[in-house]
C-alpha positions in Angstrom: 81.0 42.5 87.2 81.9 45.2 84.2 80.1 43.5 82.2 76.8 42.8 84.1 76.7 46.6 84.9 76.8 47.1 81.0 74.0 44.6 80.5 71.9 46.1 83.1 72.1 49.5 81.8 70.5 48.8 78.4 68.4 45.7 79.3 66.1 48.5 80.8 65.4 49.4 76.9 64.0 46.0 76.5 66.2 45.1 73.5 67.3 42.0 72.2 69.9 39.7 74.0 72.7 39.5 71.4 72.5 43.3 70.9 73.2 44.0 74.5 75.9 40.8 74.2 77.0 43.0 71.1 77.1 46.7 73.3 78.7 44.5 76.3 81.5 43.2 73.5 82.2 47.2 71.8 82.7 48.3 75.8 80.0 50.6 75.9 79.3 51.4 79.8 76.6 53.5 80.0 73.7 55.0 77.4 74.0 58.1 76.4 71.8 61.3 76.9 70.4 61.0 73.1 69.8 57.8 73.9 68.3 57.8 77.0 65.5 59.8 75.7 65.1 58.3 72.1 65.7 54.7 72.3 62.2 54.4 73.9 60.6 56.9 71.3 61.8 54.7 68.6 60.8 52.0 70.0 57.5 52.6 70.5 56.7 54.0 66.5 57.2 57.9 67.7 58.8 60.2 64.6 61.8 61.7 66.3 64.5 65.0 65.3 67.9 64.3 67.4 69.7 67.7 67.1 73.3 67.2 68.4 76.6 67.3 67.4 79.1 64.7 66.6 80.4 62.1 69.3 76.8 62.5 71.2 75.9 58.8 70.5 73.4 59.3 67.8 74.1 56.6 65.4 73.3 53.6 68.0 70.4 56.0 69.1 68.2 54.6 66.2 70.2 51.3 65.1 69.5 49.7 68.2 65.6 50.1 68.3 65.6 49.7 64.4 67.4 46.5 64.3 65.0 45.4 67.4 61.9 46.3 65.4 62.4 43.9 62.7 60.0 41.0 61.7 62.4 38.2 60.5 59.8 36.5 59.4 59.5 38.9 56.7 61.7 39.1 53.6 61.3 42.3 52.9 62.7 45.8 53.3 61.6 47.2 56.5 64.0 50.1 57.3 66.2 52.4 55.3 68.9 54.4 56.5 70.0 57.6 54.0 73.6 59.6 54.7 74.9 62.1 52.4 78.1 61.0 51.3 79.4 57.5 50.6 82.1 57.3 53.4 79.2 58.2 56.0 77.1 55.6 54.7 79.5 53.0 55.1 80.5 53.8 58.4 76.9 53.9 59.4 76.8 50.0 57.6 79.6 49.1 59.8 78.1 50.0 63.2 75.1 48.2 62.0 77.5 45.1 61.2 79.0 45.0 64.2 75.5 44.8 66.3 73.9 42.2 64.0 76.7 39.9 63.3 76.9 38.5 67.1 73.2 37.0 66.6 73.1 33.3 65.0 72.0 32.5 61.9 68.6 32.7 62.5 68.5 35.8 64.9 70.5 37.5 62.3 69.5 40.5 60.1 69.9 41.0 56.4 71.4 44.3 55.9 72.9 45.9 52.4 75.1 48.6 51.9 74.3 50.6 48.3 75.7 53.4 47.2 77.6 55.1 43.9 81.1 53.8 43.0 79.7 50.0 43.3 79.3 48.1 40.0 75.4 48.3 39.6 75.1 45.1 37.7 76.2 43.0 40.8 73.7 45.3 43.0 71.0 44.2 40.8 72.1 40.8 40.9 72.2 40.9 44.8 68.8 42.1 44.9 66.6 39.1 44.2 66.0 38.5 47.9 65.3 42.3 49.1 67.5 42.9 52.2 65.2 43.7 56.1 67.6 47.0 56.8 69.1 49.3 53.8 72.0 51.6 54.1 73.3 54.0 51.3 73.5 57.3 49.7 70.6 59.3 48.7 71.5 59.2 44.8 71.8 55.4 44.6 68.5 54.6 46.5 66.5 57.1 44.6 67.7 55.2 41.2 67.1 51.7 42.7 63.8 52.6 44.1 62.9 54.2 40.5 64.3 51.0 38.8 62.0 48.8 40.6 65.2 47.2 42.0 64.7 48.3 45.5 61.1 47.7 46.8 60.7 50.5 49.6 56.9 50.2 49.8 57.2 47.5 52.5 59.3 49.7 54.8 58.0 51.5 57.7 61.2 53.4 59.3 62.9 55.9 57.4 66.5 57.3 59.0 67.6 60.8 57.6 71.2 61.1 58.9 73.0 64.4 59.0 69.6 66.5 57.4 71.0 69.8 57.2 74.1 68.6 55.1 71.9 66.6 53.2 69.9 70.3 52.5 73.2 71.9 51.5 74.1 69.4 49.3 71.1 69.5 47.4 69.9 65.5 48.3 66.8 66.3 50.2 64.5 65.8 47.1 66.5 62.4 46.4 65.0 61.7 50.0 61.6 62.9 49.0 61.7 60.5 46.2 62.4 57.3 48.1 60.0 58.9 51.3 57.1 59.1 49.0 57.1 55.1 47.7 57.0 54.3 51.4 54.6 53.0 53.8 52.3 55.6 54.3 52.2 54.8 58.2 55.9 55.8 57.7 58.3 56.7 61.1 60.9 59.0 60.1 63.9 59.7 62.1 66.0 62.8 61.0 69.2 63.5 62.9 71.5 66.8 62.3 73.3 69.2 64.0 71.1 72.1 63.1 67.7 72.4 61.8 67.6 75.2 59.3 64.3 76.7 58.6 64.4 75.7 54.8 64.3 72.2 56.2 60.9 72.8 57.6 58.5 71.9 54.9 60.1 68.6 54.1 60.0 67.5 58.0 56.3 69.2 58.0 55.4 67.3 54.9 56.4 63.6 56.8 56.9 64.2 60.2 53.6 63.8 62.8 54.2 65.2 66.1 57.6 64.5 66.2 60.0 64.3 69.5 62.4 66.5 68.9 65.2 65.9 71.3 68.5 68.6 71.4 71.4 67.4 73.3 74.2 70.1 74.1 77.3 69.1 74.3 78.8 69.7 78.0 81.4 72.3 76.4 81.8 73.7 73.0 84.6 71.5 72.2 86.5 68.9 74.3 88.2 70.0 77.4 91.6 68.4 76.1 91.9 70.6 72.7 94.4 73.8 72.9 93.3 76.0 70.5 96.4 77.7 68.6 96.2 80.7 66.8 99.1 81.1 64.2 99.5 84.4 62.2 100.3 83.7 58.6 102.1 87.6 58.8 104.0 87.9 55.5 105.0 84.3 54.6 103.9 82.3 52.0 100.9 80.2 52.8 101.8 77.2 51.2 105.1 77.3 52.4 104.1 78.2 56.0 101.7 75.3 56.6 104.4 73.0 55.1 106.5 74.4 58.0 103.6 74.1 60.3 103.3 70.2 59.3 106.8 69.1 60.0 106.9 70.7 63.0 104.4 68.9 65.0 105.1 65.1 64.5 101.7 63.9 64.5 100.3 60.5 64.9 97.6 61.5 62.5 97.0 65.1 61.6 94.0 66.6 59.4 94.6 69.8 57.6 91.2 71.3 56.5 90.7 73.4 53.5 87.9 75.1 52.7 87.9 73.7 48.5 89.1 70.4 47.1 91.1 72.9 44.8 92.9 73.7 47.8 93.0 70.5 49.1 95.2 69.5 46.1 97.4 72.6 46.5 97.9 71.8 49.8 98.4 67.8 49.5 101.0 68.2 46.5 103.1 70.8 48.5 103.5 67.9 51.4 104.2 65.2 48.5 106.5 67.8 47.1 108.5 68.1 51.4 108.6 64.6 51.3 105.6 63.9 53.8 103.2 60.9 54.3 100.0 62.7 53.0 96.8 61.9 51.4 94.0 63.7 50.3 89.8 63.3 50.9 87.6 65.3 49.2 84.3 65.3 46.9 86.5 65.6 43.4 88.2 62.1 44.3 86.6 59.2 42.4 84.8 56.8 44.7 87.0 54.1 44.6 90.0 56.4 45.5 88.1 57.7 48.6 87.6 54.5 49.6 91.2 53.6 49.2 92.2 56.7 51.3 90.2 55.7 54.0 91.4 52.3 54.2 94.9 53.6 54.1 93.6 56.0 57.7 92.3 53.3 58.9 94.9 50.9 59.1 97.2 53.6 60.3 99.4 54.3 57.1 98.8 58.0 56.6 100.3 60.5 58.8 98.9 63.9 57.1 95.3 63.9 55.5 94.4 67.0 53.8 90.3 67.4 53.6 87.6 69.6 52.7 84.6 69.1 55.6 83.5 65.7 53.9 85.6 64.3 56.7 84.6 66.7 59.4 80.9 65.8 59.6 80.1 61.9 60.7 83.1 60.4 59.6 84.8 58.8 62.8 88.6 59.0 62.1 90.6 57.5 65.1 93.8 58.6 66.5 93.8 62.1 65.3 96.5 64.2 67.4 96.4 67.3 65.6 94.2 69.5 63.1 95.5 72.4 61.5 93.0 74.9 59.7 94.5 76.1 56.8 91.5 78.5 56.2 88.8 79.2 58.5 85.0 77.4 57.5 82.6 79.8 56.3 79.8 78.2 58.4 81.8 78.3 61.9 79.7 75.5 63.2 82.1 73.6 60.8 85.1 74.6 63.2 83.8 72.6 66.3 83.2 69.9 63.8 87.0 70.0 62.3 88.6 70.2 66.0 85.9 67.5 67.3 88.2 65.0 65.1 90.8 65.3 67.6 91.1 64.8 71.9 88.6 61.4 71.7 88.2 59.1 74.3 90.2 61.2 77.0 93.1 62.1 74.5 94.3 65.5 74.4 95.4 67.4 70.9 96.0 70.6 69.2 94.3 72.5 66.8 96.0 75.0 65.0 94.5 77.8 62.8 96.2 79.5 60.3 95.4 83.4 61.4 94.9 86.0 58.4 93.6 89.6 58.8 90.0 89.0 57.0 89.8 85.9 59.6 89.5 88.9 62.9 85.7 88.6 63.2 85.4 85.0 62.5 87.8 84.4 65.9 85.8 87.0 67.6 82.5 85.1 67.1 84.3 81.7 68.3 85.4 83.5 71.3 82.1 84.8 71.7 81.0 80.9 71.7 83.2 80.0 74.0 86.8 78.6 72.3 89.7 79.6 74.5 92.9 80.5 72.1 96.5 80.4 72.9 98.3 82.6 70.6 101.9 81.5 69.2 104.7 81.9 66.1 106.9 79.5 64.7 109.9 81.3 63.5 113.4 79.6 63.0 112.3 76.2 63.7 111.0 77.1 67.0 107.3 77.6 68.7 106.9 80.5 70.4 104.0 80.8 73.0 102.9 84.6 73.3 100.6 85.5 76.6 99.1 88.3 74.3 97.4 87.8 70.6 99.7 89.0 67.7 98.9 92.4 66.4 95.6 92.0 64.1 94.3 89.3 66.2 91.3 89.7 68.5 91.6 88.8 72.1 92.7 90.2 75.6 96.2 91.9 75.6 98.3 91.2 78.5 102.5 91.5 79.0 104.3 89.6 76.6 106.0 86.1 78.0 107.7 84.1 75.3 108.8 80.4 75.9 109.6 77.8 73.2 107.2 74.7 73.4 106.6 71.2 72.3 103.6 70.8 69.8 103.2 67.3 70.2 100.0 66.5 72.6 100.5 62.7 72.1 103.7 60.6 73.4 102.3 58.2 70.7 104.7 56.8 68.0 103.8 58.6 65.0 103.3 55.5 62.9 103.9 55.8 58.7 104.2 53.6 55.9 107.8 52.0 55.8 107.3 48.4 54.0 104.8 47.7 57.0 107.0 48.7 60.2 106.2 51.5 62.3 109.0 54.3 63.2 109.0 57.2 64.9 109.2 60.5 63.0 112.4 62.3 63.7 112.0 65.1 66.6 115.1 66.9 65.3 115.2 69.1 61.7 116.9 67.8 59.0 120.4 69.5 57.9 120.2 71.9 55.7 116.0 72.4 56.3 116.4 76.1 56.4 118.6 76.4 53.7 115.9 74.1 51.4 112.8 76.2 53.0 114.4 79.2 52.0 115.2 78.0 48.2 111.7 76.8 48.1 110.0 79.8 49.5 112.1 81.6 46.6 110.9 79.7 43.9 107.2 79.9 44.9 107.6 83.9 44.9 109.3 83.2 41.4 106.2 81.6 40.4 103.8 84.0 41.9 105.5 86.9 39.8 105.2 84.9 36.7 101.8 84.0 37.1 101.2 87.4 37.3 103.1 88.3 34.2 
């Protein structure tokens, strides 16, 4: 009954039977809003703009109709899907493979992933037979097109995923180079959380009366996320984030920083404290980033220190906690960051370390509908407050202090211990306070020497 219901819901789009089977195997029950509104338009050849946040189902909204439209009799490039980062391109490709691999040999679409950090000569050798769908990063695709290794003049479908991020990272020119070589009757599909004014000239150049669908999430952030503000006060920030990280016993925690330099500082600090930590930012070599994602997906990492690279589009499962080492300059990224947790019906906690300069940003998030709780972490205990601490925006009520547990999940925290999953100790190790005080003193001494 369950599988029939799933099949019936997607059968309305007249998709190939193996796509219905693939959706049923993955447990998709109902098309999402953006899928309902865009799949028919894409099937009918319309240019589309899908404006939505992460988690609305936009990936299937373009993958399903693109696969369905591929002419298997033509062994040539028919669709190009671009992404701003290797991680996002790889994720899109993996979702694509889940759909096409269900088909038998005769019905299977030939797909290819083309990203930087891979052996170019091997790519060239593998392109003797052109794939029907290509997924890749803009720089690698543009170079292969320029060198006539990838033949996109036959392609009539182009997807630009995370277009606003493409613009911010300076990749729109590469997309332009690719699009200019494609079929004149090009169908362009643009997906983005926001549509900046600077993106308009590019859209007008290639799009013809696009169907613009804007899907707003039911709430600004998932209902089951607790947004907790923790004031830094007089404490050294690196020491404090390490204390905070130790206190939460996460299944998987992502600690967000604004720069790769900060990410390295925080990751090095947590490593020094003996925590199971990896880092993910644009300064890493492609092979290293791929290795980190593999460890994360295999649940061999308990703390991931990342820049916003990991907040947009990349699907990291099992995140129980978010820690904002600092607030992002673009507050839309706050929503993307906290959206990594409380997925698939689970709950989660998003901590923000508050400093006085963050007051205006917090006020803006409150106006957007984010409801914060207020707490402090002292002497190894969390103390919840009914009113915000001094300097933190929010309604000030009577004080009600209570010690709470900061662990949203009852899952065992899996760490890499020779292949065995064990629970992280809940109690503070003996002598921890002395060690923390000693490390804080050492940090203060280093800072004084640097000032000299």
